[in-house]
N, C-alpha and C positions, 0 to 999 in steps of 0.2 A: 504494500500500500504506500503510495508516494505522498499522500497528504497526511501529516501527523494529526492524531486526534487530541484535541484539547479537552481533558477530562473536566476541568472547571467549567468550561463552556457548556458541555453536555450535561453536567450536574444542574446547571442553571436552567437549561432548556427542559430538563427531565420533569420539572414540576408542572402539573397541568394548569395551575393558576397563572404561573409565569408565561406559559405558552398562550393562554387566553389573553393576557395583558399585551403580549407582542401582537397578537391578531388584532386586538382593539386599536392599538397605536398605528398599525399598518392601515387599517380600514378607515380610521377617523382622523389620522394625523396626530400631531403632538398632543399630550394630555398631562394632567396633573394627577397626583395621588387621589385627590378628591373626585375628579371627573371619572377616573378609572374605577374607584370604589362604588360609584353609582351603578356600574354594570357588572359588578362581581359580588359573590356571596360572602365576602370577607370585609373586615373593617378597613378604614382608611389607614390605620396604623400598620395593619398587615400588608396592605398594598405598598406602603412606603418601604417596608422591609424587603418585599419582593423586588421592588424597583432598585433598591440598593444592591441586591445580588446581581440583577441584570446589568446595572451600571458597572459593577466591579469587573465583570467579564467583558464589558465593552459592547453589549448588545443594545443598550440604550445610553443616551447622553442627556444630561439635564442642563437647562438654562434657567436662570432666575426669572420668575414671573410674579412680581409683587411679593406677597408673603410665601408663595409656594414656588415649586420648581416645575417647569414644563419639560416632560420627557419626550424624546423622539427616538425611533429605532435607528440604529447605525446599520444601514443597508449593506455596507461592505463587510461588517462582522457577521451579519446574517448570511450573506453569500458564502462566507468562509465556513459557517456551520453547515450550510447546504452541501458544499463541496466535500466536507468531511463525511457527512452522511452518505453521499454518493460513493465515496471511496470505500467506506465500510461495507456498503451494499454490494459493490463490485467484488470485494474480497470474499464476502460470504457466498456470492453467486458462484465464484470460481471454486470455492471449497465444496459447495453442494454438487457442482458438476463432477468434481473428482470423486466424491462419495458415490454418486449415481453410477459413474463409470466402473468403479470397483465392485459395486453391488451387481451390476449387469454382468461383469466378467465372472464373478462367483456363480451367478445363476446359470450362465452358459456352461460353465465348467461342471456344475451339478447335472445339468440336462444332458451333456455329452457323456458323463460318467454313467448316468442312469440308462441312457440309450445303448451304450456299449455293453453294459452288464446284462442286458436281456437277450 
């Protein structure tokens, strides 16, 4: 696999609330913890903590907006995450093809042995 996997990035994305927050920010544009909490089943304080995690891994960036901070998705970092996922998927696809080939070889060997034995 040529694209290294960033475990911190994937830990951040692994949380369903954070994925929903990214979706909301992508769909509606920049938002605050208050605006995001209106669309989520968690408190504003929980949203702020989730945003801090996303900010730490670079998936969102904050800009001051009055007394709050307005968050926006870093599309380059999101593209990096997508590339990592594609690389992991390609690696697993290759592994599964090899497993399938081995299983088919074993099955052919058994069939040949059974046919020769009769």
